[in-house]
C-alpha positions in Angstrom: 10.2 -0.9 -30.1 12.1 -1.0 -27.4 12.3 -3.8 -24.8 11.0 -2.0 -22.0 8.3 -0.4 -23.8 6.9 -4.0 -25.4 7.3 -4.9 -21.8 5.2 -2.5 -20.2 2.5 -2.9 -23.3 2.8 -6.6 -22.9 2.1 -5.9 -18.8 -0.9 -4.1 -19.3 -2.5 -5.9 -22.4 -2.3 -9.1 -19.7 -3.7 -6.8 -16.7 -7.0 -6.1 -18.4 -7.4 -9.6 -19.2 -7.3 -10.9 -15.7 -8.6 -8.1 -14.2 -11.9 -8.3 -16.1 -12.1 -12.0 -15.1 -10.7 -10.9 -11.5 -13.7 -12.6 -9.4 -13.1 -16.1 -11.1 -9.2 -15.9 -10.8 -7.6 -14.6 -7.8 -6.9 -16.2 -4.7 -5.8 -15.0 -1.3 -2.4 -15.0 -2.1 -2.6 -13.3 -5.2 -4.5 -10.5 -3.2 -1.7 -10.7 -0.6 0.7 -9.7 -2.8 -1.6 -7.1 -4.9 -0.9 -9.3 -8.0 -4.1 -8.8 -10.0 -2.4 -10.6 -12.8 1.4 -12.8 -13.4 3.7 -11.3 -12.7 17.2 1.6 -13.2 16.2 5.2 -14.8 13.6 6.9 -12.2 10.8 8.4 -14.0 8.9 11.5 -12.3 5.0 12.2 -13.5 2.8 14.8 -11.7 0.2 13.9 -9.6 -2.1 16.6 -10.0 -2.6 17.4 -6.2 -0.3 18.1 -3.0 1.4 15.6 -0.6 0.8 12.4 -2.3 0.8 9.3 0.2 -1.4 6.5 -0.4 -0.9 4.5 -4.1 -2.8 1.5 -5.8 -2.8 -0.2 -8.5 -5.7 -1.6 -10.4 -4.3 -4.1 -13.2 -3.9 -0.7 -15.5 -3.5 2.6 -13.6 -2.0 3.8 -10.4 -4.6 5.6 -7.9 -3.0 8.2 -5.5 -4.4 9.7 -2.3 -3.1 13.6 -2.4 -3.7 14.4 1.2 -2.8 18.2 0.7 -5.7 18.8 -2.0 -8.6 16.2 -0.7 -8.4 14.5 -4.3 -7.2 11.3 -5.6 -5.4 10.7 -9.0 -5.6 8.5 -11.8 -2.3 7.7 -13.7 -2.0 5.8 -16.1 0.9 2.8 -15.5 1.9 2.3 -19.0 3.3 6.1 -19.4 2.7 8.3 -16.1 -0.3 10.4 -18.3 -2.5 12.2 -15.8 -5.9 10.8 -16.7 -7.7 12.7 -13.6 -7.7 13.9 -10.3 -11.4 13.7 -8.0 -12.5 14.9 -5.4 -12.9 12.8 -1.9 -13.2 13.6 1.6 -11.2 15.5 3.7 -7.2 14.5 3.8 -7.6 11.1 2.0 -4.9 9.1 2.9 -4.7 5.3 2.2 -6.4 3.6 -0.8 -6.6 0.6 -2.3 -8.2 -1.5 -5.6 -10.6 -4.5 -4.3 -10.9 -5.9 -8.2 -13.8 -4.0 -8.7 -13.2 -0.1 -7.0 -11.0 1.8 -5.6 -11.6 3.2 -2.0 -9.8 5.9 -0.3 -9.6 6.7 3.2 -10.5 10.4 4.4 -8.5 11.1 7.6 -10.2 14.2 9.0 -13.7 12.9 7.5 -13.7 9.5 9.2 -14.9 8.3 5.9 -14.2 5.7 3.2 -15.0 7.2 -0.2 -16.1 4.3 -3.0 -14.8 5.1 -6.8 -15.8 3.9 -9.7 -12.2 3.1 -11.7 -13.4 3.7 -15.3 -14.5 7.7 -14.7 -13.4 8.5 -11.2 -17.1 8.8 -9.7 -17.8 8.5 -6.4 -20.3 5.8 -5.9 -20.7 6.1 -1.9 -19.1 7.6 1.1 -19.0 5.7 4.4 -18.8 6.6 8.2 -16.1 4.1 9.5 -14.8 5.2 12.9 -12.1 8.1 13.9 -8.7 9.1 11.8 -9.3 5.9 9.2 -5.5 5.7 7.9 -4.3 3.1 5.7 -6.7 0.1 4.1 -6.3 -3.1 2.6 -8.1 -5.8 1.0 -8.4 -9.7 1.9 -10.3 -10.6 -1.2 -13.6 -10.1 0.2 -13.9 -7.5 2.5 -11.4 -4.4 3.4 -9.9 -3.6 6.6 -9.4 0.1 7.9 -6.9 1.3 10.1 -8.3 3.4 12.7 -5.7 5.6 14.2 -8.3 7.6 16.7 -9.4 3.8 17.4 -6.8 2.4 18.2 -7.9 -0.5 16.4 -8.7 -2.0 12.4 -11.9 -2.3 11.0 -13.4 -4.9 9.2 -15.9 -3.7 6.3 -18.2 -5.2 3.9 -17.7 -3.5 0.4 -20.9 -4.1 -0.7 -22.7 -1.5 1.3 -19.5 0.1 3.4 -20.9 -1.8 6.5 -18.5 -2.1 9.3 -18.9 -5.9 10.2 -16.3 -6.0 13.2 -13.7 -4.0 15.0 -10.0 -5.2 16.6 -8.5 -3.3 19.5 -4.9 -3.2 19.1 -2.3 -2.3 21.8 -0.6 0.9 19.8 -1.1 3.4 17.6 -2.2 1.7 14.1 -0.7 3.2 11.0 -0.2 0.7 8.0 -2.0 -2.7 6.8 -0.9 -5.6 4.8 -2.0 -9.3 3.9 -0.6 -12.0 3.8 -3.4 -14.2 2.4 -4.9 -15.5 6.1 -3.9 -12.6 8.1 -3.9 -8.9 8.3 -0.6 -7.3 9.8 -0.9 -3.7 11.2 2.1 -1.4 12.1 2.1 0.2 15.8 3.8 2.9 15.3 4.9 5.6 18.1 6.3 4.1 21.4 4.4 0.3 20.7 7.5 -0.6 18.3 5.6 -3.6 17.1 3.6 -5.0 14.3 0.2 -7.0 15.1 -1.1 -9.9 13.3 -5.0 -10.0 12.8 -6.8 -12.9 11.6 -9.2 -11.8 9.0 -11.5 -14.8 9.1 -13.2 -13.5 12.7 -10.8 -10.1 13.8 -8.9 -12.2 16.7 -5.9 -10.7 17.4 -3.3 -13.5 17.0 -0.3 -12.0 18.4 1.6 -8.7 18.3 5.6 -8.9 17.8 8.2 -6.8 18.6 10.0 -4.6 15.7 12.3 -1.4 15.6 11.5 1.8 16.7 8.5 3.8 14.9 7.8 1.1 12.6 5.1 2.2 9.7 5.0 1.1 6.2 4.7 -2.9 5.8 4.5 -5.6 2.9 4.1 -9.1 2.1 6.5 -10.8 0.0 4.9 -14.2 -0.5 6.9 -16.0 2.5 7.6 -13.0 4.8 6.5 -9.9 6.1 8.7 -6.4 6.0 8.7 -3.7 8.5 9.8 -0.4 8.0 11.1 1.1 11.0 11.3 4.7 10.6 12.8 5.4 13.7 15.6 3.2 13.4 16.6 3.5 9.8 16.1 -0.2 9.2 13.8 -2.9 8.3 13.0 -5.6 10.0 11.8 -9.3 7.9 9.5 -11.7 10.0 7.9 -15.0 9.7 4.7 -15.2 8.9 4.1 -18.0 10.8 5.1 -16.6 14.4 6.7 -13.4 14.2 10.2 -14.5 14.3 12.2 -11.6 13.2 14.6 -13.5 10.3 16.6 -10.1 9.4 16.8 -6.4 10.4 18.7 -4.6 7.6 20.0 -1.2 7.6 18.3 1.3 4.8 18.0 4.8 4.3 17.0 7.6 7.1 13.6 7.2 8.1 11.9 4.5 5.7 8.5 5.6 4.9 7.3 3.3 1.3 7.9 0.1 1.2 7.1 -2.5 -2.4 7.6 -6.1 -3.5 8.2 -6.7 -6.7 8.0 -10.8 -6.8 12.2 -10.8 -6.1 13.1 -7.9 -4.2 11.9 -5.1 -1.8 12.1 -1.6 -2.5 12.4 0.9 0.5 12.2 4.6 -0.1 12.9 7.0 2.8 12.7 10.3 3.7 16.2 10.7 2.6 14.9 10.9 -1.0 16.3 7.6 -2.2 14.9 4.2 -2.6 17.0 1.3 -1.7 16.5 -2.4 -3.3 17.2 -5.6 -1.4 16.8 -9.0 -2.4 13.8 -10.6 -0.7 15.4 -13.9 0.0 18.2 -12.9 2.5 18.1 -8.7 2.7 21.1 -7.8 0.7 21.2 -4.5 -0.6 21.3 -4.6 -4.3 21.1 -0.5 -5.2 20.5 2.6 -3.9 18.4 5.5 -6.3 17.9 9.2 -6.2 14.2 10.0 -5.3 13.1 13.7 -6.4 12.3 14.3 -2.7 10.6 12.2 0.4 9.3 9.0 -0.5 5.6 8.2 1.6 4.4 4.8 -0.1 5.1 2.3 -2.6 3.5 -0.1 -5.4 4.3 -2.4 -7.9 2.2 -2.7 -11.0 3.8 -6.1 -12.2 6.4 -4.4 -14.2 8.0 -1.3 -12.2 7.5 0.0 -9.0 6.3 3.5 -8.1 6.7 5.6 -5.3 4.6 8.9 -4.1 6.9 11.9 -3.2 5.3 13.4 -0.3 6.9 17.1 -0.7 5.8 17.4 -4.0 3.1 16.5 -6.4 5.1 13.7 -7.8 4.8 10.2 -8.4 8.3 8.2 -9.4 8.3 4.9 -11.8 11.6 3.0 -11.5 
């Protein structure tokens, strides 16, 4: 058996063990890194729906929000098999796994869909605010970016209740958790990223980055922001938002993923660039079949959704 196949099978097996004991073993740093377990060719798979955008890993499968078909797809991480396509709300965009269920934001409906990962059944649909775009999980609560309300909302997973909202200074787009705070990119003219404390929703600070910041990811020590209007990524120190580096990447970076060592940057120029997280050094660029829209890591491979096709790439 080839080593890559063996590694994938072992990763999937280990994922199953830890996900089944998720509530007992996860800590805030694991949740921030989206590591539900311990942790250069491109394979391409169908998502079964148009305009795939958000993507998340549940320990065994990838969940992909298909913005153009009001569906979410379940793709087996080990081999890319499409296991199902399930109806959600109008224009799904963000997706996250909370250790038990999959949650999807529905842009035009102003709602969240709660999905049973075993069979794709919708367990609930909850009103959350205007234009919910991206979503993150802090280990106990969901955080939803409300682009239409210029705010971010903290939501209780048990019943979908909005616990608090925090007003932001610009149009919020994407969100990432660092173990204690949520980082929200403020697109358009704001050119900044906001830091919100999860314990009480206090806006800790707003920090300058590049033009039109969109994707954001945490690497265990620093926050990375993709500046789609500057063709760069910015690395920030989480304690005070100090810029640790700005690195040139492909045209309009729109997808970020962290693999435990490197940052992967997908762009609309149909490629993904690999940067060493420690110093931002470029380690290579790899072709994609179309425009990147979001990224995720499954413990063994990086996944990038392709916005202009009904496809997802596995690297």
